[in-house]
C-alpha positions in Angstrom: -0.1 -0.3 -0.6 1.2 3.1 -1.2 1.7 6.5 1.8 -1.2 8.5 0.3 -3.4 5.4 0.1 -2.6 4.7 4.1 -3.0 7.6 5.1 -6.1 7.9 3.4 -7.3 4.1 4.7 -9.1 5.1 8.1 -8.7 1.5 9.3 -4.8 2.6 10.2 -5.4 5.1 13.5 -3.6 3.0 15.6 -0.2 3.0 13.3 -0.3 6.6 13.0 -0.7 6.9 16.7 2.3 4.5 17.6 4.6 7.2 15.4 3.3 10.6 17.0 5.5 10.1 20.5 8.0 9.5 18.1 7.3 12.3 15.9 7.0 14.9 18.6 10.9 14.3 20.3 11.7 14.5 16.5 9.4 18.3 16.6 11.2 18.9 20.1 14.6 17.9 19.3 15.0 21.1 15.8 13.7 23.3 18.4 15.7 23.1 21.0 19.5 22.8 22.0 19.8 18.9 23.2 21.5 18.6 26.4 23.3 14.9 27.6 22.1 13.9 30.8 23.4 11.7 33.3 21.4 10.7 36.0 22.8 8.5 38.6 20.8 5.9 40.5 18.5 3.6 38.7 15.5 3.3 40.0 12.4 4.0 39.9 13.3 7.8 40.3 15.7 7.4 38.3 13.8 5.8 35.5 10.6 7.9 35.9 13.1 11.2 35.2 14.7 9.6 32.7 11.7 9.4 30.6 10.8 13.2 31.8 14.2 14.4 29.7 13.8 11.9 27.2 10.1 13.5 26.2 11.7 16.8 26.0 14.3 14.9 23.2 17.2 14.8 25.9 20.4 12.8 25.7 19.9 10.6 29.1 22.4 8.0 30.5 21.7 6.3 33.3 24.3 5.1 35.8 23.4 2.5 37.7 25.6 0.5 40.6 23.6 -2.4 40.6 24.1 -5.6 38.5 20.4 -4.6 37.2 18.4 -1.8 37.5 14.9 -0.8 39.8 16.0 -0.1 43.2 14.3 -0.4 45.5 11.9 -2.1 42.9 14.5 -4.7 42.1 12.9 -8.3 41.8 15.7 -11.4 42.2 15.1 -15.8 42.4 13.3 -16.3 45.4 13.5 -20.9 44.9 11.9 -21.5 42.0 10.1 -17.9 42.1 11.0 -14.1 40.7 9.3 -11.5 42.5 10.0 -8.1 44.6 13.0 -7.9 46.9 10.5 -6.1 48.7 6.6 -5.5 49.4 5.5 -3.6 46.4 1.0 -2.4 46.4 -0.7 -0.2 44.1 -3.6 1.9 45.3 -6.4 2.7 43.6 -5.8 5.8 44.5 -2.0 5.7 42.4 -2.6 8.1 40.4 1.3 8.1 39.7 2.2 4.7 39.3 -0.9 4.3 37.5 0.2 6.8 35.1 3.2 5.3 34.3 1.2 1.4 34.1 -0.7 3.1 31.3 1.9 4.5 29.3 3.4 0.7 29.4 0.2 -1.4 29.0 0.3 -2.6 32.9 -2.9 -3.0 34.5 -2.7 -4.0 38.8 -4.9 -6.6 40.0 -7.0 -4.9 42.9 -8.6 -7.2 45.6 -9.9 -6.9 49.3 -7.3 -8.1 51.7 -7.7 -8.5 56.2 -5.4 -7.2 58.2 -4.5 -9.0 61.8 -2.7 -7.7 64.8 -0.4 -10.5 66.6 -1.1 -9.0 71.1 -0.5 -10.8 73.8 0.0 -13.6 72.4 -2.6 -14.3 70.0 -4.0 -13.0 65.9 -7.2 -10.7 66.0 -8.6 -9.8 63.6 -9.3 -6.5 62.5 -10.1 -5.5 59.2 -13.5 -4.5 59.5 -15.8 -2.1 62.1 -17.1 -4.9 64.1 -13.8 -6.7 64.0 -12.2 -4.2 65.8 -15.2 -3.6 68.6 -14.3 -6.5 69.3 -10.6 -6.2 69.5 -10.1 -6.7 73.4 -6.9 -5.2 74.6 -8.7 -1.5 74.4 -12.0 -0.7 76.3 -15.0 1.0 74.2 -14.0 4.5 75.5 -10.2 3.3 74.1 -11.7 2.6 70.8 -14.0 5.6 71.0 -10.5 8.0 70.7 -9.2 5.6 69.1 -10.9 6.3 65.9 -11.7 10.3 66.8 -7.9 9.6 65.6 -8.4 8.1 62.7 -10.9 9.9 61.6 -8.6 13.5 62.4 -6.0 11.8 60.5 -8.0 10.8 57.4 -9.3 14.5 57.1 -7.4 16.8 58.2 -6.0 17.9 54.2 -2.4 19.9 55.8 0.4 17.9 56.6 2.4 20.3 57.8 0.0 21.5 60.5 1.6 18.0 62.1 4.8 18.4 61.3 5.1 20.6 64.2 4.5 18.6 67.0 6.3 15.0 68.0 4.3 12.0 66.8 3.9 10.7 70.8 2.5 13.9 71.7 -0.1 13.9 68.8 -1.7 10.0 69.6 -1.6 10.8 73.0 -3.8 13.4 73.0 -5.7 12.1 70.8 -6.1 8.3 71.7 -5.0 8.7 75.1 -2.1 7.3 77.0 -3.1 4.2 77.7 -3.9 2.9 73.8 -1.1 5.3 73.0 1.2 2.5 75.8 -0.5 -0.2 74.3 -1.2 0.2 70.5 0.4 2.8 69.2 3.9 2.5 71.0 5.0 -1.1 69.3 3.7 0.2 65.7 5.6 3.0 66.3 8.7 0.9 67.9 8.6 -1.2 64.7 7.9 1.1 62.3 11.0 3.9 63.4 13.1 2.0 66.5 13.8 4.6 68.7 13.5 7.4 65.9 10.1 8.0 66.7 11.4 10.3 69.6 12.9 12.7 66.5 9.3 12.4 64.8 6.8 14.7 64.0 2.6 13.5 63.8 3.1 14.4 59.9 4.3 10.1 59.9 1.3 9.1 61.3 -1.2 11.3 59.0 0.6 10.3 55.9 0.2 6.4 56.6 -3.6 7.8 57.6 -4.1 8.7 54.8 -2.1 6.2 53.1 -4.3 3.3 54.3 -7.5 5.6 54.7 -7.1 6.4 50.6 -6.9 2.0 49.9 -10.5 1.2 52.0 -13.1 1.3 49.5 -16.3 2.6 49.1 -18.2 0.9 51.3 -15.6 1.0 54.4 -15.8 -2.7 54.9 -11.9 -3.4 53.3 -9.0 -2.1 52.4 -8.4 -2.1 48.8 -4.7 -3.5 47.4 -3.0 -3.5 43.9 -0.7 -5.7 42.9 1.0 -6.3 39.3 1.4 -9.9 37.8 4.1 -10.3 37.2 5.7 -8.7 40.2 7.8 -5.3 39.3 10.3 -7.7 37.0 7.5 -6.6 34.6 7.0 -3.3 35.4 11.4 -2.9 35.0 11.5 -5.0 31.2 8.6 -2.6 29.6 10.3 0.6 31.3 13.4 -0.2 30.3 13.0 -1.3 26.7 10.7 1.3 26.2 13.4 4.0 27.5 16.0 2.1 25.5 14.1 2.0 22.3 13.7 6.0 22.8 17.7 6.4 23.1 18.4 6.4 26.7 21.2 4.7 27.2 20.7 2.6 31.3 24.5 1.2 32.0 24.5 -1.2 35.5 27.7 -2.4 36.7 28.4 1.1 36.8 29.7 2.6 40.4 30.5 6.9 40.5 33.3 6.9 42.4 32.6 11.2 42.1 30.6 14.4 41.0 32.9 17.1 40.3 33.4 19.8 37.1 35.3 20.5 34.5 34.7 24.1 33.4 30.6 24.0 32.4 30.7 20.8 32.4 29.8 18.3 34.3 32.7 15.6 34.9 31.8 12.0 36.9 34.6 9.7 37.6 33.5 6.1 38.1 36.2 3.7 40.4 36.9 1.3 37.4 39.3 4.9 37.0 36.8 5.7 33.5 36.2 9.9 33.4 32.8 11.1 32.0 31.6 14.5 30.7 28.0 15.3 30.8 26.4 18.5 29.8 24.0 18.5 33.1 23.8 15.2 35.8 21.1 14.5 38.2 22.0 12.3 41.5 19.0 10.1 42.7 21.3 9.0 45.9 20.3 9.0 49.5 21.3 12.6 50.7 24.5 11.1 53.1 25.7 9.1 49.0 24.9 12.2 47.4 27.2 14.2 50.2 30.3 11.8 49.6 30.6 11.8 45.8 29.9 15.9 44.7 32.6 16.7 46.0 32.2 20.2 44.5 29.9 21.2 46.4 30.6 24.2 49.2 31.4 22.9 52.2 27.2 23.7 53.8 25.8 21.7 51.0 27.2 18.6 51.4 27.0 18.9 55.4 23.7 19.9 55.0 22.9 17.0 52.5 25.3 13.9 55.5 22.4 15.8 58.3 19.9 14.0 57.0 18.4 11.2 59.3 17.7 8.5 57.1 16.4 4.6 58.2 16.8 1.4 56.5 15.6 -2.4 56.6 16.6 -4.9 56.5 13.6 -7.9 54.8 13.7 -11.4 54.3 11.8 -13.2 52.2 10.3 -16.5 53.0 9.2 -18.5 49.7 6.2 -21.6 52.1 4.6 -24.4 51.2 1.4 -23.1 52.8 -0.8 -20.3 53.8 -0.3 -19.4 57.6 -2.9 -16.4 58.3 -6.0 -15.3 56.0 -4.8 -11.7 56.8 -2.1 -10.0 54.0 -0.8 -7.6 56.7 -1.0 -8.9 60.6 -0.1 -5.7 62.7 3.0 -6.4 65.8 1.8 -5.1 69.4 3.8 -8.0 70.9 7.8 -8.0 70.8 9.1 -9.5 67.5 13.1 -9.3 65.9 10.7 -7.8 62.1 8.5 -5.1 62.2 5.5 -6.9 60.4 4.8 -10.0 58.9 3.5 -9.6 54.9 1.6 -12.3 54.0 2.0 -11.4 49.7 0.2 -14.9 48.7 -3.1 -13.4 50.5 -3.0 -10.2 48.3 -1.2 -11.8 45.0 -2.4 -15.2 43.9 -0.4 -18.3 44.1 -0.6 -18.8 40.8 2.4 -15.5 40.3 4.5 -17.5 42.6 4.3 -21.5 41.2 1.9 -22.1 44.1 4.0 -20.7 46.2 3.0 -18.9 49.5 5.4 -15.2 50.1 5.9 -13.9 53.4 7.9 -10.4 54.1 9.5 -9.8 57.5 11.1 -6.1 57.5 13.3 -5.0 59.7 13.7 -0.7 60.2 16.6 0.4 61.1 19.1 3.7 61.1 21.8 2.9 58.6 24.3 1.9 61.0 22.9 -0.8 63.1 24.6 -3.9 64.0 21.7 -6.1 62.1 22.3 -4.7 58.5 26.4 -6.4 58.9 25.1 -9.7 60.7 25.2 -13.2 58.3 21.8 -14.3 57.2 22.3 -17.2 58.6 22.5 -15.3 62.5 19.0 -13.5 60.8 17.6 -16.0 59.4 17.3 -18.7 62.5 16.0 -14.9 64.9 13.3 -14.1 62.0 12.7 -18.1 61.6 11.9 -18.0 65.7 9.7 -15.3 66.1 7.5 -16.3 63.4 7.5 -19.4 64.9 6.3 -17.2 68.0 3.3 -16.5 66.0 2.3 -19.3 63.8 2.9 -22.3 66.6 2.3 -25.2 63.7 5.5 -23.0 61.7 7.8 -26.0 60.2 11.4 -26.9 58.7 9.8 -28.6 55.5 7.1 -25.7 55.6 9.9 -24.0 54.1 10.5 -23.6 50.5 13.2 -21.1 50.2 14.7 -17.7 52.8 16.4 -14.6 51.4 17.6 -11.3 52.9 17.3 -8.1 50.5 19.5 -5.5 52.4 18.9 -1.4 52.2 21.0 1.5 54.0 19.1 4.1 52.9 15.5 4.0 52.2 13.5 7.0 53.8 14.4 10.4 55.9 12.9 10.2 59.1 10.5 13.2 59.0 11.4 15.3 62.1 9.5 18.7 63.7 9.4 21.0 61.2 11.3 18.8 58.3 9.4 20.6 55.1 12.6 23.6 55.7 15.2 21.7 55.7 14.8 18.9 52.9 16.9 20.0 50.5 15.9 21.9 46.3 16.3 20.1 43.4 19.2 22.3 42.3 22.3 22.8 43.9 25.4 25.1 44.0 26.0 24.6 40.8 23.7 25.1 38.1 24.3 21.6 35.5 24.3 19.7 39.2 20.7 18.6 40.6 19.5 15.8 43.8 16.6 14.0 44.0 15.5 12.1 47.1 13.1 10.0 48.9 14.3 12.8 51.5 12.3 15.1 49.2 9.1 13.2 49.7 7.4 15.6 52.3 4.6 14.8 54.5 4.3 11.2 52.7 4.9 7.7 52.7 7.7 6.4 51.4 6.1 4.0 47.6 6.4 3.5 44.0 3.5 6.2 43.7 4.7 8.7 45.9 8.7 8.7 44.7 7.2 8.4 40.1 5.3 11.8 42.4 8.9 13.5 43.3 9.9 12.5 40.1 7.6 14.2 38.0 7.8 17.9 40.1 11.9 17.5 39.8 11.4 16.9 36.2 9.0 19.3 35.7 11.3 21.9 38.1 14.8 21.4 36.2 13.1 21.0 32.3 
């Protein structure tokens, strides 16, 4: 068929539509000077930034230290199953994530999820309002005040106001001292460790906001979504999309320093090689960015180094059977991990070759000795902790057990945190910093990460 006939044929709109993004990029490149960008870090943040830069016709290279892209969203092989190293869900309100998925042609699956709590040696359901009313640890008056606390957090819209008060003070004021000590305090310690003392009420406000958004319209059950194939599938599709658009993705590239050479950005690699770019965007955590951005003024680097972070040590346990009906089991009793995330109560076990996947995360500071413990010691402690909750669990039930570590996951939202977050721009007009510390009054998740990349790209471009 000749070109004129194809143009006339109304049965070909998909072919023409598929060319439009490419034609727009070509047109943009013709209108502006192409800038050569380095994006240091190939997690979802760096990948989304690269997507925006490529859309605007710029030349982009992603430099990722690991042997694979994805960062906290990366996957691995557990036994005979490939899935995410850390647990992720997609809510119906996650518009940023869903926009990326729509672009890649990926549709998440949503399902109702049940929640439990382990307290005083017993498992209790707390999925519905009836479940909560039956929960024996709190009196009726305590439950009423607890409900008011949730409603206050769910319907408040000004997160900045919550930054001015410690989380312990706010929760005690609204829920009462007994509810704080018997319910909230164990949860705060499990999520933040001793850092809860330095944390503002914005943390619990953001947590309530996100979980409340997961509620169904009836308000009876939380609804979560997952990606068929896990984020491994998302990352593969996003990688293909980027490379087809001209983005170079280089893995196994460790950056020693990011400096200047005249008006250019000079990046030195641990291989001894030096690369030169017009501009660079560093997506490393504040303390790591402080270490590699060697030409920034001391005051600027110190502000980055001083940002307090939490890391995570997360065990993935592949089992032959289900432990409980709960997607999330919150822990009031002491345990060596934060909570029990039974992913296979959300994800179809067929995705996991008929197995059941459980995550056991523990949030700690980057210098916590847990990061240096050997895998066998952690395995023994975590399995003992899991058996305390589920005494019928045996070694024969365990198919595989692996541990993932990340020292810098989220910045601790301290009092008046929004006043100390680093800007995207630096004193070097060609160097930009974008990392999770710039997520203000929100919890760290893929949706917030993609939203951060969207805001940063709009600011940088």
